[in-house]
PLY file of the C-alpha trace (Angstrom):
ply
format ascii 1.0
element vertex 337
property float x
property float y
property float z
element edge 336
property int vertex1
property int vertex2
end_header
-0.49 -0.02 -0.05
1.18 3.56 -0.94
1.99 5.50 2.20
0.41 8.75 3.02
3.58 10.59 1.78
2.90 8.86 -1.64
-0.44 9.86 -2.37
-0.17 13.55 -1.38
-0.87 13.68 2.36
0.67 15.75 4.51
0.02 16.80 8.45
-1.19 20.54 8.67
-0.36 23.13 11.50
-2.47 23.15 14.02
-3.31 26.88 13.31
-4.40 25.69 9.77
-8.77 25.67 9.97
-10.49 22.75 11.62
-13.14 20.74 10.62
-13.60 19.75 14.40
-12.00 17.96 17.83
-11.56 15.32 18.96
-11.82 15.28 23.14
-12.62 12.71 25.99
-14.79 13.88 29.18
-12.56 12.66 32.24
-14.48 10.54 33.67
-12.57 7.54 35.59
-12.43 8.20 39.57
-10.05 5.79 40.18
-7.81 7.90 38.11
-8.44 11.21 38.58
-9.46 11.22 42.29
-10.01 14.57 44.36
-9.36 15.99 40.79
-11.88 14.30 39.05
-14.24 17.74 39.61
-11.89 20.49 39.29
-10.43 18.71 35.82
-14.15 18.42 34.77
-14.22 22.38 34.98
-10.78 22.81 33.24
-12.10 20.70 30.30
-15.00 22.02 30.38
-14.28 25.67 29.92
-11.47 24.42 27.39
-14.09 22.65 25.40
-16.60 25.24 25.14
-13.67 27.93 24.06
-13.01 25.09 21.09
-16.41 24.93 19.97
-17.03 28.44 19.25
-14.93 27.88 15.86
-15.44 23.77 15.30
-17.30 21.15 16.49
-16.14 18.79 19.56
-16.44 15.73 19.41
-16.65 13.58 22.15
-16.36 10.46 23.68
-17.63 9.26 27.16
-17.90 6.19 28.21
-21.50 5.10 29.10
-24.67 7.01 29.17
-24.53 8.47 32.35
-20.94 10.15 31.39
-21.99 11.15 28.21
-25.03 12.60 30.08
-22.62 14.49 32.44
-20.90 15.79 29.42
-23.83 16.64 27.57
-25.07 19.41 30.21
-21.37 20.56 30.53
-21.55 20.96 26.86
-25.55 22.50 26.67
-26.14 24.32 23.14
-22.52 24.21 21.84
-21.96 22.33 19.12
-21.22 18.79 19.56
-21.40 14.86 19.29
-21.18 12.39 21.56
-19.46 8.88 21.12
-19.81 5.81 23.72
-17.09 4.21 23.39
-14.52 2.68 25.54
-11.05 4.73 26.37
-8.30 4.74 29.32
-7.90 8.60 29.49
-8.27 11.43 28.33
-4.77 12.06 26.60
-6.47 12.16 23.20
-3.17 13.92 21.36
-1.55 10.80 21.94
-3.80 8.04 21.83
-6.01 9.17 18.86
-5.19 9.11 14.90
-3.14 12.43 14.19
-5.66 13.53 11.17
-3.23 14.29 7.53
-4.63 16.36 4.44
-3.98 16.56 0.35
-2.94 19.82 -0.86
-6.59 18.50 -3.43
-8.59 19.19 0.44
-9.06 14.96 1.71
-8.33 14.10 5.06
-7.11 10.97 6.33
-6.08 9.17 9.75
-2.47 7.91 10.29
-2.60 5.80 13.12
0.84 4.80 14.68
1.97 2.21 17.25
0.81 3.13 20.63
2.46 1.38 24.28
1.65 4.02 27.47
4.35 6.61 26.69
6.96 3.57 27.01
5.42 1.26 29.44
4.70 3.65 31.87
1.36 3.94 32.20
-0.66 1.31 30.29
-4.47 1.45 30.43
-7.12 -0.42 29.25
-8.75 0.40 25.90
-5.96 3.33 25.08
-4.27 1.12 22.30
-8.02 0.98 20.54
-8.41 4.50 20.24
-7.11 5.55 17.15
-8.67 2.75 15.66
-11.98 3.47 16.78
-11.67 7.33 16.15
-10.26 6.63 12.36
-13.69 4.20 12.31
-15.85 6.93 13.38
-14.82 9.51 11.19
-15.33 7.67 8.19
-11.80 8.12 6.62
-9.49 6.71 4.76
-6.45 5.27 7.22
-2.96 4.79 7.16
-1.75 2.05 9.86
1.91 2.00 10.67
2.77 -0.09 14.09
6.03 1.90 15.04
5.13 3.52 18.14
4.51 7.56 17.89
2.77 9.84 20.07
0.89 13.30 18.80
2.55 15.35 21.77
5.91 13.88 20.64
5.92 16.14 17.59
5.01 19.54 16.31
4.38 20.55 12.80
4.71 23.43 10.30
1.97 22.53 7.86
5.07 23.56 5.16
7.17 19.90 5.86
9.50 20.43 9.24
8.63 19.00 12.47
9.97 19.83 16.03
11.09 17.09 18.46
12.59 15.41 20.94
16.07 13.45 21.13
14.69 12.13 25.01
11.18 11.05 23.58
11.73 9.67 19.74
15.10 8.10 20.44
13.92 6.52 23.74
14.93 2.70 24.44
10.82 2.51 25.58
9.76 3.66 22.00
11.55 1.94 19.14
14.45 0.63 20.38
15.25 -0.53 16.63
14.93 2.25 15.07
17.76 5.16 14.60
17.36 8.70 14.41
17.24 8.76 10.13
15.03 5.86 10.30
12.72 7.74 12.50
12.75 10.58 9.97
12.50 8.22 7.13
8.78 7.05 9.14
7.77 10.78 9.74
8.46 11.48 6.02
6.61 8.73 4.89
3.71 8.39 7.51
3.13 12.65 7.63
4.87 14.08 4.57
7.37 15.60 7.49
10.76 16.81 5.28
12.96 18.24 7.99
13.17 16.88 11.54
14.54 19.49 14.04
15.86 17.48 17.04
15.83 19.08 20.59
17.42 17.64 23.15
15.89 17.12 26.82
11.99 18.12 27.84
10.45 19.07 31.30
11.57 17.63 34.56
9.23 14.96 35.56
7.54 15.11 32.35
6.12 11.56 32.18
6.36 11.78 28.47
10.04 11.50 28.50
10.09 15.33 27.12
7.19 15.48 24.75
7.45 18.82 22.42
4.38 20.54 22.61
5.27 20.79 26.29
8.69 22.84 25.32
8.30 23.83 21.81
5.40 24.92 19.22
5.63 26.44 16.05
3.37 29.85 16.26
3.68 30.23 12.41
5.43 29.24 9.28
8.86 30.13 9.97
8.67 31.46 13.90
8.76 28.82 16.96
7.69 29.58 20.31
9.49 28.21 23.28
9.51 29.65 27.27
12.55 31.28 29.09
12.96 29.90 33.02
11.06 32.56 35.65
12.28 32.51 38.83
16.23 31.49 40.42
14.00 28.60 41.22
13.00 27.42 37.85
13.52 23.33 37.49
14.19 23.61 34.34
16.61 26.98 33.13
19.51 24.67 31.85
16.84 22.66 29.40
15.04 25.59 28.52
18.14 27.40 27.49
19.24 24.96 26.26
16.26 24.40 23.62
16.12 27.70 22.54
19.53 27.90 21.98
19.60 24.57 19.56
15.73 26.70 17.84
17.83 29.38 17.02
20.61 27.72 14.72
17.82 25.37 12.85
15.80 26.05 10.31
13.24 24.69 8.46
12.10 22.60 5.49
12.37 26.06 2.95
15.74 26.82 4.83
14.18 29.47 6.53
16.14 30.25 9.96
13.95 30.13 12.78
12.58 33.53 14.41
12.46 32.57 18.10
9.54 34.03 20.56
10.40 33.24 24.54
7.23 33.94 26.46
7.82 33.24 30.46
7.93 29.66 31.82
5.81 29.43 35.02
8.04 28.71 36.87
8.40 26.06 39.67
4.87 25.27 40.41
4.93 22.30 43.04
3.54 18.97 43.23
2.58 16.25 46.09
6.07 14.49 44.93
7.97 17.82 43.79
8.10 19.89 40.65
5.32 19.19 38.23
6.06 19.70 34.04
3.95 22.84 34.21
4.23 24.94 30.52
2.58 27.61 28.98
3.40 26.55 25.34
0.85 23.20 26.49
-2.05 25.63 24.29
-4.43 24.57 21.81
-5.04 26.91 18.60
-8.50 26.60 18.04
-10.37 28.22 14.90
-11.23 31.30 16.94
-9.52 30.21 20.14
-6.13 29.54 21.51
-6.60 27.85 24.81
-3.88 28.83 27.63
-2.65 26.63 30.65
-2.15 29.32 33.42
-0.99 27.95 36.65
-1.52 30.53 39.81
2.04 31.91 39.20
2.73 35.23 38.54
3.77 34.55 35.14
-0.06 33.65 33.63
-0.50 37.07 32.34
2.51 37.81 30.53
2.92 34.00 29.43
-1.13 34.85 27.65
-0.20 37.76 27.01
2.81 37.61 24.24
0.95 34.02 23.20
-2.16 36.54 22.48
0.58 38.59 19.55
1.79 35.46 17.71
-2.19 34.67 17.30
-3.95 37.73 16.08
-7.63 37.48 15.31
-8.28 34.61 17.91
-9.51 35.47 21.53
-6.93 33.84 24.03
-8.66 31.96 26.89
-6.45 31.25 30.06
-7.84 28.26 31.92
-6.53 27.09 34.82
-4.66 23.65 34.89
-3.40 22.65 37.40
-6.53 20.18 37.97
-5.88 18.79 34.37
-1.96 18.15 35.53
-2.39 16.18 38.39
-2.81 13.89 35.39
-0.16 14.45 33.36
-0.52 17.09 30.83
-2.14 20.23 29.83
-4.92 21.64 27.29
-3.05 20.47 24.03
-2.74 16.98 25.63
-6.36 16.71 25.48
-7.05 17.72 22.34
-6.71 15.85 18.23
-7.97 18.57 15.80
-9.38 17.38 12.44
-8.22 19.46 9.54
-11.25 21.49 7.31
0 1
1 2
2 3
3 4
4 5
5 6
6 7
7 8
8 9
9 10
10 11
11 12
12 13
13 14
14 15
15 16
16 17
17 18
18 19
19 20
20 21
21 22
22 23
23 24
24 25
25 26
26 27
27 28
28 29
29 30
30 31
31 32
32 33
33 34
34 35
35 36
36 37
37 38
38 39
39 40
40 41
41 42
42 43
43 44
44 45
45 46
46 47
47 48
48 49
49 50
50 51
51 52
52 53
53 54
54 55
55 56
56 57
57 58
58 59
59 60
60 61
61 62
62 63
63 64
64 65
65 66
66 67
67 68
68 69
69 70
70 71
71 72
72 73
73 74
74 75
75 76
76 77
77 78
78 79
79 80
80 81
81 82
82 83
83 84
84 85
85 86
86 87
87 88
88 89
89 90
90 91
91 92
92 93
93 94
94 95
95 96
96 97
97 98
98 99
99 100
100 101
101 102
102 103
103 104
104 105
105 106
106 107
107 108
108 109
109 110
110 111
111 112
112 113
113 114
114 115
115 116
116 117
117 118
118 119
119 120
120 121
121 122
122 123
123 124
124 125
125 126
126 127
127 128
128 129
129 130
130 131
131 132
132 133
133 134
134 135
135 136
136 137
137 138
138 139
139 140
140 141
141 142
142 143
143 144
144 145
145 146
146 147
147 148
148 149
149 150
150 151
151 152
152 153
153 154
154 155
155 156
156 157
157 158
158 159
159 160
160 161
161 162
162 163
163 164
164 165
165 166
166 167
167 168
168 169
169 170
170 171
171 172
172 173
173 174
174 175
175 176
176 177
177 178
178 179
179 180
180 181
181 182
182 183
183 184
184 185
185 186
186 187
187 188
188 189
189 190
190 191
191 192
192 193
193 194
194 195
195 196
196 197
197 198
198 199
199 200
200 201
201 202
202 203
203 204
204 205
205 206
206 207
207 208
208 209
209 210
210 211
211 212
212 213
213 214
214 215
215 216
216 217
217 218
218 219
219 220
220 221
221 222
222 223
223 224
224 225
225 226
226 227
227 228
228 229
229 230
230 231
231 232
232 233
233 234
234 235
235 236
236 237
237 238
238 239
239 240
240 241
241 242
242 243
243 244
244 245
245 246
246 247
247 248
248 249
249 250
250 251
251 252
252 253
253 254
254 255
255 256
256 257
257 258
258 259
259 260
260 261
261 262
262 263
263 264
264 265
265 266
266 267
267 268
268 269
269 270
270 271
271 272
272 273
273 274
274 275
275 276
276 277
277 278
278 279
279 280
280 281
281 282
282 283
283 284
284 285
285 286
286 287
287 288
288 289
289 290
290 291
291 292
292 293
293 294
294 295
295 296
296 297
297 298
298 299
299 300
300 301
301 302
302 303
303 304
304 305
305 306
306 307
307 308
308 309
309 310
310 311
311 312
312 313
313 314
314 315
315 316
316 317
317 318
318 319
319 320
320 321
321 322
322 323
323 324
324 325
325 326
326 327
327 328
328 329
329 330
330 331
331 332
332 333
333 334
334 335
335 336
C-alpha cells in the first residue's frame, strides 16, 4: 500500500482551519481521585472555547457520563460517542489527521505502548482505530510507536521533536534517528526534522515537545525562558532556545524564536510538576492557554495572544488537568478542514 506521503498527504499546522476537535470526557475516578471535578470544570471551559469555532467530538464511556458531558456542553456544537478508553490524552491515543492539497483528509494511525510502558491503561491502544472508524476517513496504519504530543509541525514539512522521547529505547529501540526521520516523512510528509534535547523535569511522556516548543507560524517558534531563580527547567529551556536559534525549516528559513516566560517552579505532591504555557490548543477562533496560578500567567497569555492575532485568548486553570500528566494540547486532537 502506498504511504500517505506517496499519495500527497501532509500533516497540517494546527493554526490551519479545523473541521472538528476530538476530546474525551474525564470520567475515571480511580485515576483522577479528588481532582475529577476540578478537571471536569477545566475541561468544560476548554471545550466550550474550542466549540466557539469548531465542532467538538466527545468520547464518553457510558450513558451516565454522556449525560454529564451533555449537560456541561449544553448549547454548543458537539457530538458524543460512547466507546471505551483509558484516559483523556487524545493527542497521543487518537490518530493524527493528514490532508492533501486537494482537501482530502485521512487518518494516520501509529502504535501506542502507554508512553514507553509506564501507563498502560485498558482500551487506550484501541482508541485510534475506533476514532478512525467514527471519523469515516481513509486510514493509514503503521506499527511503530509515535505519540502526537512528541511532534509539532509547521504544515510545510518541518517537524520539531526531542531526542529524549523519539530516541528513547522504550519506544522504538530498533529505529535510529535516520529511520525515524524516514518514517515521519512517509507517514506525515515531514521533510525536515529539528531535533531538540530534553523536555521538562518529571514529564511522564519522556520529554514531549509540545511542552517545550511549538510552531506559531511558518518560520516562527515559541519556547519558554526560565522564570525565577528556582526554575527547575532553567538549563533545558536555555538549551532548547539555543538549538532552535541554529535550526532551519524545510524551506531553508532560519527560525524566528519567540521566548515567553515559563510558569517557574510549580510544586506537586511529589515535587516539581511539568507545567508549561506552550501546551496551548490553537482553535479556529480561540487559543486555550494553560494557567497555573503563578505570577507569570498573565504575561504568558498576553505574549501568546500577540502570536495569534484575530483569535481570542482563553486562559484556563490547568492545575487539575496537570495532575494527570499534561495540559490542554495533550487532551485534544484536531481534524483539518
